N, C-alpha and C positions, 0 to 999 in steps of 0.2 A: 724568466720574465714574470713579473707579478701580474695578478688578475687585473689590477687597475691599469697597469701599463699595457697589457694585452688589449683591453677594451679601447683605450685611447688610441693605440696604434692601428687597430683594425678600423676604427672610425675614420682616422686620417686617410688610410689607404683607400677605403671605400669611397670617400668623398672625392678624392682626386681622380680615381679610376672611373667612377660613374660619371663625373663631369666631362671626361674625355670621350668615353665609349658609349655613353647613353645621351648625354646632353649635346655634346659637340657634334657627334655624327648624325643623330636623328633630329636634332633641334628641339629636344625636350628640355624640361626645367624641373628636375626632381629635387625634392628636399634632401639636404645632405645631413648625415649624422654628426658632422664636424665642419668647421670652417674650411673651405677650400682655398688654399693659398697659391695655387698654380694656375696661371693663365696661359692657355695654349690656343686661344682663339685665332691667333695669327697663323697657326699651323693646321687649321681645319682641313683645307684641301689636301695637304700633305698626308694627314692622318687617314682621310677617306681613301686616297689613292693607295696608301700602304695596306689598308684593310683589304682593298680590292685585289691587290697583287699577292698578298701573303695569307689570305684566310684559309686556303687549302692546307696550310701547314702552320698551325697556331703557335708552335714553338718558335718558328722564324718570325711570326708576327709579334710575339712577346719580345723577342730580342730587338726587333726594329723599333718598337715603342720605347724600350729601355734605352735605346741609343739616341733618342731625341734629346737635344741639348738641354731643354728645360727640365726634363725628368732626370737626366744625368746630374745636373747641378743640384736638384732637390735631394736626390739620394746620396750624393757625395758626402753630405754632412750627417748622414744617418748611420746608426750602428748596424752590424751584420744581421742581427735578428730582425730588425725592421726591414732591411733590404730583402731578406728571405720571405717575410710575410707579404711584402708588397709584390714581389714576383709571383708568389703563389696565388694571391688574390687577383692579380692582373690576368693570370691564365683562366681563372674562373669566368672573367668577363670576355676575354678574346674568344673563348669557345662559342660564345653567342653567334659569332660570324661564320663559323665553319658551315659549309654547305649541307652537312649531314644533320645539323641542329634542326629539330622539327618544330620550332616555334619562334616567335619574334615578339619583342616588347612593343606594344602598340598603345596609342592613345585610346582611352575608354570614354566614348561619347556619352554613354548612358549614365555612368557614375558622375561624370562631370556636370551633366545637366541637373543632377540632384544636389551635388555639393557646391557647384559654382567654383570649383577649383580644378586644376589639371589632374586627371586620374589616368592610370595606366593599367595594363593587364598583359597576360601572356596568351597569345593566340597561336593555335597550331597551324603550321604551314604545310603539313602533310598528315596523313592518317597515322595514329599511334595505337598499336594493339593493346589489349587489356593485359594487366599484370606485367607491365614493361616499364623499366626506368625511363623517364623522359630524358633522352640523351642531352648532356651538356647543360642541364638545368640545375645549377649548383649554387650553394652559398657557403661561406666560411663561418665556422662555429668558434666561439670563445666563451669561457666561463665568466660569470659575474657573481659578485658577493650579494648577500641579502640586502646590505646597505645600498649598494649600487642599484639593485632592483627596485628598492623603495624610492630612491632618488629619481629614477626614470619615470616611475609612476606618478610621483608628486609633481614633477616638472612637466607632465603631459607630453613627454617625448615618446613617440610610438616606435617600439622596437619589436622584432620578432623574438619572443621569449619562449623557451622550452624549459619545463621543470620536470625533473626525474629524481626519485628517491635514491637511485644508484649513482647518478652522475651530477646531481645538483642542478643549478639554474644556469642556462646558457642563452646567449643571443646569437643570431646569425644575420650576416649581411651579404648581399650578392643578388644576382638575377632571380633566384628562386623566391625572393621576397615580393616579387611583383605578382605572384599568384593571389587572386582575390578569393573571398569566401563565397560559398554557396551551400545551402543546406543539403542539396543533392550533388555533392562534390564528385568529381571524376578522378581525383588523385589523392594520395596521402603522402606524408613526409616519411622519408627513410634517412636515418642518421648513421653516419660513420664516426670515426674518432674525431676528425677535424672538419667535416663537411656535412651539409644537408643536400639531399636531392629528392626529387619527386618520383613516385611510382604510380602508374595508372591503376585504377580499380575497375575500369571498364574501357572499352574502345573509345578513343577520342577522334572524331572526324576532322579532316582539314577544315579550318575556319571556326572550329569550336574554341571557346575559351578554356584554358587550363585552370581548374578550380580546386581549392582546398576547403575543408570544413574546419573552422577555427574552434568549434566546440558547441555542444547543445545549449549552453547557457551564455555564450560569448556576448550576445547582444540582448541581455536581459534574460529573465526567467523563460526557459523554453524558446529562447531567441525571439521574444515577442516584439522586439524593436528592429528585427532584421529586415533589410529591403533588397535581398538578393533576387535574382530572376525567378528562382523556384518559389519563393514566398509570394512574389508578384503574380505568377501564373496560378498559384493555388489560393490566392487571397488569404495568405497567412502572414505571420510576423507583423511588420509595420503596415501591411496592406489589408489587414483584417478590418480596419476601420478607416480606409483610405479617403472616405468622403469628409472626414473631420480634419479641419485645417491644423489643429493641434497635433493630430496623429501624424500628419505629413511632415511637420517640422521636427518632431521629437526623434525619429530614427536618424535623420541627418545629423542632428546635434550629437546624438549618442555615438554614431560611428566616427565622427570627427574626433572623438575623445578616446577611441580604442587604441590599444597598444600595438597593433599589427601593421597598420596600413598607411599612416600619414607620413612615413618615411618617403613614400613616393608621391606625396602631395605637395604642390607648390604653395608657399605662403604668400606669394604675390602673383598677380596675373601676368602671364607671359605672352608676348606676341611673336615669339621666336618662330614657332612652327605654324605657319599659315593662319595666324590670328584665331587659333582655336578658342581661347578663353573669351574672346569677344563675340563668338558666334555660337554659343552653346544652345541658343534657341533653335538652331537648325538641326540639332541632334534629336534623338528619340528619347525623351524623358519617360520614366516609368509611369508618370501620371498624365503625360500629354502625348497621344499617339502621333507618329510621324506623319500620318495622313492629314493632320491639321496644320502642318507646316505650309509656308507660302508656296505657291505653284512654281515659283522661280527657283526652288531648291535645287532641281537637277542641273541648272546652269551654274550653280556654285560648286558642285561636287566634282571630284576627280572622275575622269572618263574611263578609268579602269573599273570594270564591272565588279571586281573583287574588293573594291575599296569604297568607303563612304566619307573620306576626308575632303576638305575643300581644296580645289585645284589652285595652283600657283597662277598669278597674273600672267596672261599671254602664254598659257601652257594648258595642255590637256591633262596633265598629271598634278598630283599634290606633292608636297615636299618629301613625304615618306616614300612614295613611289619613285620619285626622281632619284633619291639617294640609293634606294634599293637597286634601281637599274644601273647606277654607277658602280655599285659594288659587285653585283651578280650578273650584269649584262643581260638581264631578263626582267620581265614585268613581275610585280609583287603578286603573289607570294613565292613564285618559283625561284629556286636557288641554283638549279642546274644551268650551266653556261653552254652556249654553242661550243663545239669542240675546238674551233680555231681561236677561241678567246681564253682558253684555260692555260694558266701559268703552271707548267708541270714542275713540282717540287724537285729540287736536286737531291734532297735527303728523304727517301721514302720511309715514313714511319706511320704510327697509328693515326696521326692527325690527317694523313692524306689518303686513308683507306677508302674514303667515300668520294674521291675526286671526280668520279664518273657517276655520281648519284643521279638516279632518274626520278622524275616527278610522276605522281599518280595522276594520269590524265583522264581517269574515268569519273572523277568527282566533278560533275559540271555544275552542281547546285551549291557552290561555295558561298558561304555567308560570313561576314566579318562584323566586328563591333563597329 
């Protein structure tokens, strides 16, 4: 398979799979690296129920999704190499739902209040020790040519790009791409032959965001235009002169042009997930403290104390908490089910090894984006 074909095929696979397992399930609206030509909206409840039944055994979940009529029809016209890539990349995403996975893709209120677009992040749902791979946080690697690399740069398409003298330039697509930048990162990339995963460099507590460092000069010289939380807390980067209107605008414009993160940014406002994009003012902007928000804010938010999303009409929960409860039979972020609700896998394998995973109940001061 040529480099050009590999890039094109991985883009197609990621667009379809992320539209199903990220957008459809959680109500998100992430930007796709390629046009998505598969509409499974009518199968939403079927897919969510399938995830709930089979997430203890992701091999069975993979097979169940591949048996959906729309996916079968789509793959029937594809070559064997494409089908193999699709199945492999599908597994990278279905691992997100296994109860042992210690993180979840979440809406990022802070970044969205800055960029006025839908932003996402990886939030730890349990404590992760230092020097430990973040379980099931993967992305698929493929090589690209210098010409393709330049084209992506010129066309302002944001991809996760890795450059190495030994292995050349590669891009990666998958859930690991949702990790945002912070100058005081808690994770670093680890590369294998075909995949990327994240490894902690210090302990990550339940409720913390999983963060990478994109580089010391990624957002300008010495990251002078960076607006991560660490720069905000230390009055560094873009916040060194935060009182200047021009300084406030420039980092946002700069980061919207970076090559890492707009894959997970929506180019249009979406009202799919409890009207997030129309209510960014209720979030905590880095330049506007939450305390200045209207006093009725608490009435708008989900009543799950671990969550700061807007609740659904006529409900105490938000959309994310509602879907989480449907899948795991427990409140967000807990993934362990009451024993009488567990679907015991008929084929015991490594995917079901954590079927009785227990939550750390000692962390009472959980905080979320």
